N, CA, C and O atoms as a CHARMM CRD file, in Angstrom:
* protein
*
  328
    1    1 MET  N     77.59800  61.79100  40.25500 PROA 1      0.00000
    2    1 MET  CA    78.71800  62.79000  40.53900 PROA 1      0.00000
    3    1 MET  C     78.33800  63.94400  39.82800 PROA 1      0.00000
    4    1 MET  O     77.62300  63.82900  38.83300 PROA 1      0.00000
    5    2 THR  N     78.85000  65.38300  40.33800 PROA 2      0.00000
    6    2 THR  CA    78.59200  66.17300  40.50900 PROA 2      0.00000
    7    2 THR  C     79.75300  67.30800  40.59700 PROA 2      0.00000
    8    2 THR  O     80.60500  66.86700  41.36900 PROA 2      0.00000
    9    3 ILE  N     80.11500  68.53600  40.13900 PROA 3      0.00000
   10    3 ILE  CA    80.80800  69.17700  40.01500 PROA 3      0.00000
   11    3 ILE  C     80.32400  70.52500  40.96100 PROA 3      0.00000
   12    3 ILE  O     79.43500  71.33800  40.70800 PROA 3      0.00000
   13    4 ASP  N     80.95100  70.48000  41.76900 PROA 4      0.00000
   14    4 ASP  CA    79.75100  71.56200  43.02500 PROA 4      0.00000
   15    4 ASP  C     79.69500  72.91000  42.24500 PROA 4      0.00000
   16    4 ASP  O     80.74600  73.35200  41.78000 PROA 4      0.00000
   17    5 GLU  N     78.68300  73.49500  42.09900 PROA 5      0.00000
   18    5 GLU  CA    78.70500  75.00600  41.86600 PROA 5      0.00000
   19    5 GLU  C     78.44900  74.84300  40.35100 PROA 5      0.00000
   20    5 GLU  O     77.94100  75.78200  39.73800 PROA 5      0.00000
   21    6 ALA  N     78.80300  73.60300  39.66700 PROA 6      0.00000
   22    6 ALA  CA    79.11100  73.90700  38.36600 PROA 6      0.00000
   23    6 ALA  C     77.78300  75.07000  37.45500 PROA 6      0.00000
   24    6 ALA  O     78.33900  75.91000  36.74700 PROA 6      0.00000
   25    7 LEU  N     76.57900  75.12600  37.45100 PROA 7      0.00000
   26    7 LEU  CA    75.98000  75.90600  36.71600 PROA 7      0.00000
   27    7 LEU  C     76.24000  77.52400  37.13500 PROA 7      0.00000
   28    7 LEU  O     76.21800  78.46500  36.34100 PROA 7      0.00000
   29    8 ASN  N     76.41900  77.57800  38.16100 PROA 8      0.00000
   30    8 ASN  CA    76.85200  79.19900  38.60300 PROA 8      0.00000
   31    8 ASN  C     77.93200  79.69700  38.22600 PROA 8      0.00000
   32    8 ASN  O     78.01300  80.80700  37.69900 PROA 8      0.00000
   33    9 LYS  N     78.98900  78.85800  38.47300 PROA 9      0.00000
   34    9 LYS  CA    80.34300  79.12600  38.06000 PROA 9      0.00000
   35    9 LYS  C     80.89700  78.80500  36.75100 PROA 9      0.00000
   36    9 LYS  O     82.07300  79.02500  36.45900 PROA 9      0.00000
   37   10 ASN  N     79.84600  78.16100  35.78400 PROA 10     0.00000
   38   10 ASN  CA    80.10000  77.77200  34.37100 PROA 10     0.00000
   39   10 ASN  C     81.68400  76.72400  34.47700 PROA 10     0.00000
   40   10 ASN  O     82.69200  76.80400  33.77400 PROA 10     0.00000
   41   11 LEU  N     81.45300  76.00900  35.35700 PROA 11     0.00000
   42   11 LEU  CA    82.00000  74.97400  34.85400 PROA 11     0.00000
   43   11 LEU  C     82.16600  73.52500  34.22000 PROA 11     0.00000
   44   11 LEU  O     81.60000  72.94700  35.14800 PROA 11     0.00000
   45   12 ASN  N     82.42700  72.73700  33.55800 PROA 12     0.00000
   46   12 ASN  CA    82.07500  71.74400  33.39300 PROA 12     0.00000
   47   12 ASN  C     83.38000  70.10000  33.75600 PROA 12     0.00000
   48   12 ASN  O     84.37100  69.96500  34.47300 PROA 12     0.00000
   49   13 PHE  N     82.61300  69.16400  32.78800 PROA 13     0.00000
   50   13 PHE  CA    83.83100  67.82700  32.69200 PROA 13     0.00000
   51   13 PHE  C     85.19200  68.09900  31.78100 PROA 13     0.00000
   52   13 PHE  O     86.25700  67.48600  31.85600 PROA 13     0.00000
   53   14 SER  N     84.80200  69.33600  30.78600 PROA 14     0.00000
   54   14 SER  CA    85.63900  69.40000  30.29200 PROA 14     0.00000
   55   14 SER  C     87.36300  69.85000  31.05700 PROA 14     0.00000
   56   14 SER  O     88.48700  69.49100  30.70700 PROA 14     0.00000
   57   15 MET  N     87.00400  70.57400  31.96200 PROA 15     0.00000
   58   15 MET  CA    87.87300  71.73700  32.50400 PROA 15     0.00000
   59   15 MET  C     88.64700  70.54300  33.70900 PROA 15     0.00000
   60   15 MET  O     89.56000  71.03500  34.37200 PROA 15     0.00000
   61   16 LEU  N     88.37100  69.32100  33.93600 PROA 16     0.00000
   62   16 LEU  CA    88.67700  68.05400  34.62300 PROA 16     0.00000
   63   16 LEU  C     89.88500  66.92200  34.01300 PROA 16     0.00000
   64   16 LEU  O     89.70500  66.72700  32.81000 PROA 16     0.00000
   65   17 ASN  N     90.82100  66.30400  34.46700 PROA 17     0.00000
   66   17 ASN  CA    91.46300  65.22200  33.96700 PROA 17     0.00000
   67   17 ASN  C     91.55800  64.25800  35.49400 PROA 17     0.00000
   68   17 ASN  O     91.37200  64.56100  36.67200 PROA 17     0.00000
   69   18 ASP  N     91.95100  62.93900  34.77800 PROA 18     0.00000
   70   18 ASP  CA    92.38200  61.93400  35.56700 PROA 18     0.00000
   71   18 ASP  C     91.10600  61.73000  36.42900 PROA 18     0.00000
   72   18 ASP  O     91.34500  61.86200  37.62900 PROA 18     0.00000
   73   19 VAL  N     89.91700  61.46600  36.15500 PROA 19     0.00000
   74   19 VAL  CA    89.03000  61.67100  36.87000 PROA 19     0.00000
   75   19 VAL  C     88.60000  59.94100  37.22000 PROA 19     0.00000
   76   19 VAL  O     88.50800  59.08000  36.34500 PROA 19     0.00000
   77   20 TYR  N     88.37600  59.71200  38.69800 PROA 20     0.00000
   78   20 TYR  CA    87.71900  58.20300  38.71300 PROA 20     0.00000
   79   20 TYR  C     87.16000  57.89700  39.85100 PROA 20     0.00000
   80   20 TYR  O     87.43900  58.35400  40.96000 PROA 20     0.00000
   81   21 ILE  N     86.35700  57.10900  39.56900 PROA 21     0.00000
   82   21 ILE  CA    85.30700  56.66000  40.58700 PROA 21     0.00000
   83   21 ILE  C     86.25200  55.08200  41.62200 PROA 21     0.00000
   84   21 ILE  O     86.39800  53.94100  41.18400 PROA 21     0.00000
   85   22 ARG  N     86.77000  55.67900  43.16000 PROA 22     0.00000
   86   22 ARG  CA    87.07100  53.82000  43.61700 PROA 22     0.00000
   87   22 ARG  C     86.32200  53.59400  44.54200 PROA 22     0.00000
   88   22 ARG  O     86.10500  54.52900  45.31200 PROA 22     0.00000
   89   23 ILE  N     85.64000  52.22900  44.80300 PROA 23     0.00000
   90   23 ILE  CA    85.13900  51.84600  45.69600 PROA 23     0.00000
   91   23 ILE  C     86.21600  51.01500  46.55600 PROA 23     0.00000
   92   23 ILE  O     87.29200  50.55100  46.17800 PROA 23     0.00000
   93   24 SER  N     85.76700  50.97700  47.49500 PROA 24     0.00000
   94   24 SER  CA    87.08600  50.22900  48.56800 PROA 24     0.00000
   95   24 SER  C     86.02600  49.36500  49.85300 PROA 24     0.00000
   96   24 SER  O     84.86600  49.73500  50.03700 PROA 24     0.00000
   97   25 GLU  N     86.67100  48.16700  50.67100 PROA 25     0.00000
   98   25 GLU  CA    86.20500  47.81700  51.48400 PROA 25     0.00000
   99   25 GLU  C     87.18200  47.22900  52.19900 PROA 25     0.00000
  100   25 GLU  O     87.76800  46.34100  51.58000 PROA 25     0.00000
  101   26 ASN  N     87.60600  47.45900  53.45800 PROA 26     0.00000
  102   26 ASN  CA    88.60600  47.08600  54.10800 PROA 26     0.00000
  103   26 ASN  C     90.01300  47.27300  53.19700 PROA 26     0.00000
  104   26 ASN  O     90.74900  46.31900  52.94400 PROA 26     0.00000
  105   27 GLN  N     90.28200  48.70300  52.72700 PROA 27     0.00000
  106   27 GLN  CA    91.20400  49.12000  52.41200 PROA 27     0.00000
  107   27 GLN  C     91.68500  48.28000  50.79300 PROA 27     0.00000
  108   27 GLN  O     92.79400  48.23700  50.26000 PROA 27     0.00000
  109   28 GLN  N     90.54300  47.76600  50.40000 PROA 28     0.00000
  110   28 GLN  CA    90.77900  46.68900  49.32100 PROA 28     0.00000
  111   28 GLN  C     89.97000  47.43700  48.32500 PROA 28     0.00000
  112   28 GLN  O     88.80000  47.73000  48.57400 PROA 28     0.00000
  113   29 GLU  N     90.65900  47.81900  46.98500 PROA 29     0.00000
  114   29 GLU  CA    89.75800  48.03300  45.92800 PROA 29     0.00000
  115   29 GLU  C     89.09900  46.73600  45.49900 PROA 29     0.00000
  116   29 GLU  O     89.53100  45.61800  45.21500 PROA 29     0.00000
  117   30 ILE  N     87.60700  47.42200  45.56800 PROA 30     0.00000
  118   30 ILE  CA    86.82900  46.31800  44.93700 PROA 30     0.00000
  119   30 ILE  C     86.51600  46.64900  43.53600 PROA 30     0.00000
  120   30 ILE  O     86.74200  45.76100  42.71300 PROA 30     0.00000
  121   31 VAL  N     85.99500  47.86200  43.08200 PROA 31     0.00000
  122   31 VAL  CA    85.82000  48.06600  41.42800 PROA 31     0.00000
  123   31 VAL  C     86.34900  49.60300  41.31600 PROA 31     0.00000
  124   31 VAL  O     86.47700  50.34200  42.29300 PROA 31     0.00000
  125   32 SER  N     86.57300  49.88800  40.26100 PROA 32     0.00000
  126   32 SER  CA    86.94000  51.67400  39.74400 PROA 32     0.00000
  127   32 SER  C     86.82800  51.83800  38.25400 PROA 32     0.00000
  128   32 SER  O     87.21200  51.33700  37.19800 PROA 32     0.00000
  129   33 TYR  N     86.08700  52.81600  38.74600 PROA 33     0.00000
  130   33 TYR  CA    85.48300  53.43700  37.45100 PROA 33     0.00000
  131   33 TYR  C     86.46800  54.50700  36.53600 PROA 33     0.00000
  132   33 TYR  O     86.90300  55.27800  37.39100 PROA 33     0.00000
  133   34 GLU  N     86.91100  54.83500  35.48400 PROA 34     0.00000
  134   34 GLU  CA    87.68100  55.71800  35.63900 PROA 34     0.00000
  135   34 GLU  C     87.29100  56.69000  33.97700 PROA 34     0.00000
  136   34 GLU  O     87.46500  56.21400  32.85500 PROA 34     0.00000
  137   35 LEU  N     86.85400  57.82700  34.22000 PROA 35     0.00000
  138   35 LEU  CA    86.19900  58.85200  33.23100 PROA 35     0.00000
  139   35 LEU  C     86.84700  58.86500  31.94700 PROA 35     0.00000
  140   35 LEU  O     87.65300  59.79500  31.91600 PROA 35     0.00000
  141   36 SER  N     86.81900  58.17300  30.81800 PROA 36     0.00000
  142   36 SER  CA    87.91100  58.51200  29.72600 PROA 36     0.00000
  143   36 SER  C     87.52800  59.76800  28.79100 PROA 36     0.00000
  144   36 SER  O     88.36300  60.24300  28.02000 PROA 36     0.00000
  145   37 ASP  N     86.01200  60.36000  28.91800 PROA 37     0.00000
  146   37 ASP  CA    86.14700  61.38800  28.19000 PROA 37     0.00000
  147   37 ASP  C     85.04200  62.31300  28.90100 PROA 37     0.00000
  148   37 ASP  O     84.02000  62.05400  29.53600 PROA 37     0.00000
  149   38 TYR  N     85.71300  63.55200  28.50500 PROA 38     0.00000
  150   38 TYR  CA    85.20600  64.86900  29.41900 PROA 38     0.00000
  151   38 TYR  C     84.56100  65.87500  28.36000 PROA 38     0.00000
  152   38 TYR  O     85.16300  66.36400  27.40400 PROA 38     0.00000
  153   39 TYR  N     83.11000  66.11500  28.73300 PROA 39     0.00000
  154   39 TYR  CA    82.23100  67.02300  27.91500 PROA 39     0.00000
  155   39 TYR  C     81.94700  67.85500  28.76300 PROA 39     0.00000
  156   39 TYR  O     81.73600  67.83600  29.97600 PROA 39     0.00000
  157   40 SER  N     81.98100  69.17600  27.36300 PROA 40     0.00000
  158   40 SER  CA    81.83300  70.68100  28.11100 PROA 40     0.00000
  159   40 SER  C     80.40200  70.79100  28.21000 PROA 40     0.00000
  160   40 SER  O     80.06200  71.70900  28.95700 PROA 40     0.00000
  161   41 ASN  N     79.43700  70.13100  27.67900 PROA 41     0.00000
  162   41 ASN  CA    78.06500  70.19800  28.16400 PROA 41     0.00000
  163   41 ASN  C     77.64900  69.61100  29.28800 PROA 41     0.00000
  164   41 ASN  O     76.52500  69.84000  29.73500 PROA 41     0.00000
  165   42 VAL  N     78.59700  68.69800  29.94000 PROA 42     0.00000
  166   42 VAL  CA    78.66400  68.11600  31.26100 PROA 42     0.00000
  167   42 VAL  C     78.66700  68.17400  32.47700 PROA 42     0.00000
  168   42 VAL  O     79.59600  67.46500  32.86300 PROA 42     0.00000
  169   43 THR  N     78.03100  68.72400  33.50400 PROA 43     0.00000
  170   43 THR  CA    78.30800  69.08000  34.60400 PROA 43     0.00000
  171   43 THR  C     77.87800  68.41500  35.65500 PROA 43     0.00000
  172   43 THR  O     78.14700  68.66600  36.83000 PROA 43     0.00000
  173   44 SER  N     77.02500  67.33000  35.13300 PROA 44     0.00000
  174   44 SER  CA    76.57000  66.06400  36.32800 PROA 44     0.00000
  175   44 SER  C     76.63400  64.81200  36.08200 PROA 44     0.00000
  176   44 SER  O     76.29000  64.86800  34.90100 PROA 44     0.00000
  177   45 MET  N     76.77700  63.91500  36.24200 PROA 45     0.00000
  178   45 MET  CA    76.99200  62.65400  35.62400 PROA 45     0.00000
  179   45 MET  C     76.52400  60.92900  36.56200 PROA 45     0.00000
  180   45 MET  O     77.19600  60.59200  37.53700 PROA 45     0.00000
  181   46 MET  N     75.44900  60.12900  36.11000 PROA 46     0.00000
  182   46 MET  CA    75.62300  59.16600  36.79600 PROA 46     0.00000
  183   46 MET  C     76.74600  58.07300  36.57200 PROA 46     0.00000
  184   46 MET  O     76.75200  57.58000  35.44400 PROA 46     0.00000
  185   47 VAL  N     77.45500  57.73100  37.24100 PROA 47     0.00000
  186   47 VAL  CA    78.73200  56.96100  36.92400 PROA 47     0.00000
  187   47 VAL  C     78.54400  55.43100  36.90200 PROA 47     0.00000
  188   47 VAL  O     79.09300  54.57500  36.20800 PROA 47     0.00000
  189   48 GLY  N     77.68000  55.34600  37.79300 PROA 48     0.00000
  190   48 GLY  CA    77.15300  53.77300  37.57100 PROA 48     0.00000
  191   48 GLY  C     75.83400  53.23300  38.87500 PROA 48     0.00000
  192   48 GLY  O     75.16000  53.94000  39.62400 PROA 48     0.00000
  193   49 GLU  N     75.85900  52.17800  38.76300 PROA 49     0.00000
  194   49 GLU  CA    74.78200  51.77600  40.19900 PROA 49     0.00000
  195   49 GLU  C     76.02600  50.35000  40.33000 PROA 49     0.00000
  196   49 GLU  O     76.91900  49.79200  39.69400 PROA 49     0.00000
  197   50 ILE  N     75.08600  50.29600  42.00200 PROA 50     0.00000
  198   50 ILE  CA    75.71800  49.05900  42.72700 PROA 50     0.00000
  199   50 ILE  C     74.31600  48.67300  43.00000 PROA 50     0.00000
  200   50 ILE  O     73.25200  49.26700  43.17600 PROA 50     0.00000
  201   51 TYR  N     74.91000  46.90000  42.95300 PROA 51     0.00000
  202   51 TYR  CA    73.75400  46.20100  43.26200 PROA 51     0.00000
  203   51 TYR  C     74.11600  44.89300  43.79000 PROA 51     0.00000
  204   51 TYR  O     75.27000  44.48400  43.66900 PROA 51     0.00000
  205   52 LEU  N     73.30100  44.27400  44.31000 PROA 52     0.00000
  206   52 LEU  CA    73.38200  42.84400  44.95600 PROA 52     0.00000
  207   52 LEU  C     72.37900  41.94900  44.30400 PROA 52     0.00000
  208   52 LEU  O     71.15200  41.93200  44.20500 PROA 52     0.00000
  209   53 HSD  N     73.67200  40.99500  43.77500 PROA 53     0.00000
  210   53 HSD  CA    73.00100  40.40000  42.56600 PROA 53     0.00000
  211   53 HSD  C     73.27500  38.65100  43.20900 PROA 53     0.00000
  212   53 HSD  O     74.46600  38.34800  43.27200 PROA 53     0.00000
  213   54 ASN  N     72.57400  37.88600  43.52400 PROA 54     0.00000
  214   54 ASN  CA    73.01700  36.07700  44.10200 PROA 54     0.00000
  215   54 ASN  C     73.69500  36.57500  45.54300 PROA 54     0.00000
  216   54 ASN  O     74.81000  36.07200  45.68600 PROA 54     0.00000
  217   55 GLY  N     73.45800  37.08600  46.19200 PROA 55     0.00000
  218   55 GLY  CA    74.37100  37.14900  47.47900 PROA 55     0.00000
  219   55 GLY  C     75.71400  38.25500  47.04000 PROA 55     0.00000
  220   55 GLY  O     76.02200  39.01700  47.95600 PROA 55     0.00000
  221   56 GLN  N     76.50800  38.40000  45.76200 PROA 56     0.00000
  222   56 GLN  CA    77.25100  39.08300  45.59700 PROA 56     0.00000
  223   56 GLN  C     76.86300  40.42500  44.94300 PROA 56     0.00000
  224   56 GLN  O     76.00400  40.44400  44.06200 PROA 56     0.00000
  225   57 TRP  N     77.60000  41.76500  45.43900 PROA 57     0.00000
  226   57 TRP  CA    77.95700  42.87900  45.26300 PROA 57     0.00000
  227   57 TRP  C     78.10700  43.07600  43.86300 PROA 57     0.00000
  228   57 TRP  O     78.72400  42.22100  43.22700 PROA 57     0.00000
  229   58 LYS  N     77.55600  44.24900  43.18300 PROA 58     0.00000
  230   58 LYS  CA    77.94300  43.98400  41.64000 PROA 58     0.00000
  231   58 LYS  C     77.86700  45.91600  41.14800 PROA 58     0.00000
  232   58 LYS  O     77.35000  46.82300  41.80000 PROA 58     0.00000
  233   59 PHE  N     78.66900  46.00700  39.64700 PROA 59     0.00000
  234   59 PHE  CA    78.79800  46.91600  39.63700 PROA 59     0.00000
  235   59 PHE  C     78.63800  47.61600  38.26300 PROA 59     0.00000
  236   59 PHE  O     79.66900  47.54700  37.59300 PROA 59     0.00000
  237   60 ASN  N     77.31300  48.46200  37.50200 PROA 60     0.00000
  238   60 ASN  CA    77.47700  48.67000  36.26800 PROA 60     0.00000
  239   60 ASN  C     77.73400  50.02500  36.03400 PROA 60     0.00000
  240   60 ASN  O     77.18600  50.94100  36.64600 PROA 60     0.00000
  241   61 ALA  N     78.60600  50.15800  35.11000 PROA 61     0.00000
  242   61 ALA  CA    79.17000  51.45400  34.94500 PROA 61     0.00000
  243   61 ALA  C     78.23900  52.24600  33.72000 PROA 61     0.00000
  244   61 ALA  O     77.96100  51.66400  32.67100 PROA 61     0.00000
  245   62 ILE  N     77.87600  53.41500  33.96100 PROA 62     0.00000
  246   62 ILE  CA    76.58600  54.20400  33.00500 PROA 62     0.00000
  247   62 ILE  C     77.36200  55.09000  32.30300 PROA 62     0.00000
  248   62 ILE  O     77.60600  55.00400  31.09900 PROA 62     0.00000
  249   63 GLY  N     77.76200  55.96900  33.07600 PROA 63     0.00000
  250   63 GLY  CA    78.58600  56.82800  32.31600 PROA 63     0.00000
  251   63 GLY  C     77.49400  57.92500  31.46000 PROA 63     0.00000
  252   63 GLY  O     77.69300  58.47000  30.37400 PROA 63     0.00000
  253   64 ASN  N     76.62000  57.99900  32.11600 PROA 64     0.00000
  254   64 ASN  CA    75.51700  59.09600  31.68600 PROA 64     0.00000
  255   64 ASN  C     75.80700  60.19800  32.04400 PROA 64     0.00000
  256   64 ASN  O     76.06900  60.24900  33.24500 PROA 64     0.00000
  257   65 GLY  N     75.91200  61.59700  31.24300 PROA 65     0.00000
  258   65 GLY  CA    76.21000  62.99300  31.74500 PROA 65     0.00000
  259   65 GLY  C     75.12800  63.69400  31.07400 PROA 65     0.00000
  260   65 GLY  O     74.60800  63.35400  30.01100 PROA 65     0.00000
  261   66 VAL  N     74.72100  65.09000  32.06600 PROA 66     0.00000
  262   66 VAL  CA    73.87300  65.94700  32.12200 PROA 66     0.00000
  263   66 VAL  C     74.30600  67.49200  32.40400 PROA 66     0.00000
  264   66 VAL  O     75.02800  67.74900  33.36700 PROA 66     0.00000
  265   67 LYS  N     73.90600  68.35700  31.65600 PROA 67     0.00000
  266   67 LYS  CA    74.26400  69.86100  32.06100 PROA 67     0.00000
  267   67 LYS  C     73.30600  69.79900  33.17300 PROA 67     0.00000
  268   67 LYS  O     72.17900  69.84800  32.68100 PROA 67     0.00000
  269   68 ARG  N     73.25500  69.72000  34.35600 PROA 68     0.00000
  270   68 ARG  CA    72.08900  70.17900  35.86300 PROA 68     0.00000
  271   68 ARG  C     73.14500  69.91900  37.11200 PROA 68     0.00000
  272   68 ARG  O     74.25100  69.40600  37.28100 PROA 68     0.00000
  273   69 ASP  N     72.18800  70.54600  37.83100 PROA 69     0.00000
  274   69 ASP  CA    73.28000  70.32100  39.10400 PROA 69     0.00000
  275   69 ASP  C     72.55200  69.00900  39.73200 PROA 69     0.00000
  276   69 ASP  O     71.63700  68.45400  39.12300 PROA 69     0.00000
  277   70 LEU  N     73.08900  68.48800  41.16700 PROA 70     0.00000
  278   70 LEU  CA    72.58600  67.74600  41.70000 PROA 70     0.00000
  279   70 LEU  C     71.24700  67.22500  42.02800 PROA 70     0.00000
  280   70 LEU  O     70.97100  66.03400  42.17600 PROA 70     0.00000
  281   71 ALA  N     70.35100  68.33400  42.13800 PROA 71     0.00000
  282   71 ALA  CA    69.01500  68.17000  42.12100 PROA 71     0.00000
  283   71 ALA  C     68.34000  68.09200  40.87900 PROA 71     0.00000
  284   71 ALA  O     67.23700  67.56500  40.73200 PROA 71     0.00000
  285   72 GLY  N     68.92200  68.55100  40.10800 PROA 72     0.00000
  286   72 GLY  CA    68.59700  68.29900  38.48100 PROA 72     0.00000
  287   72 GLY  C     69.12900  66.86600  38.02200 PROA 72     0.00000
  288   72 GLY  O     68.71300  66.67000  36.88000 PROA 72     0.00000
  289   73 LEU  N     69.68700  66.07900  38.35600 PROA 73     0.00000
  290   73 LEU  CA    70.34100  65.18400  37.94000 PROA 73     0.00000
  291   73 LEU  C     69.48200  63.62000  38.82800 PROA 73     0.00000
  292   73 LEU  O     69.16800  62.49600  38.43700 PROA 73     0.00000
  293   74 CYS  N     69.38800  64.27900  39.99900 PROA 74     0.00000
  294   74 CYS  CA    68.18200  63.18400  40.72900 PROA 74     0.00000
  295   74 CYS  C     66.87200  63.09400  39.88100 PROA 74     0.00000
  296   74 CYS  O     66.17700  62.18700  39.42200 PROA 74     0.00000
  297   75 GLU  N     66.86000  64.67900  39.88800 PROA 75     0.00000
  298   75 GLU  CA    65.27700  64.78300  38.77700 PROA 75     0.00000
  299   75 GLU  C     65.19000  63.87200  37.71100 PROA 75     0.00000
  300   75 GLU  O     64.23600  63.09400  37.71500 PROA 75     0.00000
  301   76 PHE  N     66.27000  63.81000  36.51000 PROA 76     0.00000
  302   76 PHE  CA    66.35100  63.37100  35.77300 PROA 76     0.00000
  303   76 PHE  C     66.00600  61.65200  35.62600 PROA 76     0.00000
  304   76 PHE  O     65.61800  60.90700  34.72700 PROA 76     0.00000
  305   77 TYR  N     66.37400  61.52900  36.98400 PROA 77     0.00000
  306   77 TYR  CA    66.56300  60.15600  37.11000 PROA 77     0.00000
  307   77 TYR  C     65.42400  59.11100  37.69200 PROA 77     0.00000
  308   77 TYR  O     65.43500  57.88500  37.58500 PROA 77     0.00000
  309   78 GLY  N     64.19100  60.15300  38.50100 PROA 78     0.00000
  310   78 GLY  CA    63.28200  60.21700  39.15700 PROA 78     0.00000
  311   78 GLY  C     63.26600  60.12100  40.69100 PROA 78     0.00000
  312   78 GLY  O     62.36800  59.99500  41.52300 PROA 78     0.00000
  313   79 VAL  N     64.50600  60.22000  40.74000 PROA 79     0.00000
  314   79 VAL  CA    64.27600  60.72300  42.37200 PROA 79     0.00000
  315   79 VAL  C     63.70200  62.40000  43.12600 PROA 79     0.00000
  316   79 VAL  O     64.07900  63.52600  42.80500 PROA 79     0.00000
  317   80 ASN  N     63.16400  62.18500  43.69300 PROA 80     0.00000
  318   80 ASN  CA    62.38500  63.56600  44.48700 PROA 80     0.00000
  319   80 ASN  C     63.11800  64.20400  45.36200 PROA 80     0.00000
  320   80 ASN  O     62.82700  63.94800  46.53000 PROA 80     0.00000
  321   81 VAL  N     64.13900  65.09600  45.16200 PROA 81     0.00000
  322   81 VAL  CA    64.49600  65.95500  46.04700 PROA 81     0.00000
  323   81 VAL  C     63.82500  67.07100  46.84800 PROA 81     0.00000
  324   81 VAL  O     63.13000  67.94900  46.33800 PROA 81     0.00000
  325   82 VAL  N     64.17800  66.92000  48.53400 PROA 82     0.00000
  326   82 VAL  CA    63.40200  67.85500  49.19200 PROA 82     0.00000
  327   82 VAL  C     63.91600  69.00800  49.60800 PROA 82     0.00000
  328   82 VAL  O     63.20500  69.82600  50.19200 PROA 82     0.00000
């Protein structure tokens, strides 16, 4: 999750409230994750990971934030952005 142009516009998560991620299937909420801490030094965040385990989809909350844009967040987790 990132704030669009956060670095250029000097924005961060401390400026937000009521932030959450919701994953739905067929209008049915499967999982939700509410952000409870809002940090002034965070502009991008790995909220969680979705994975298939024994035929069932699982969600693991992570909540790890950094002061980087989307490309920087991807780079932090080893994802190459072209």
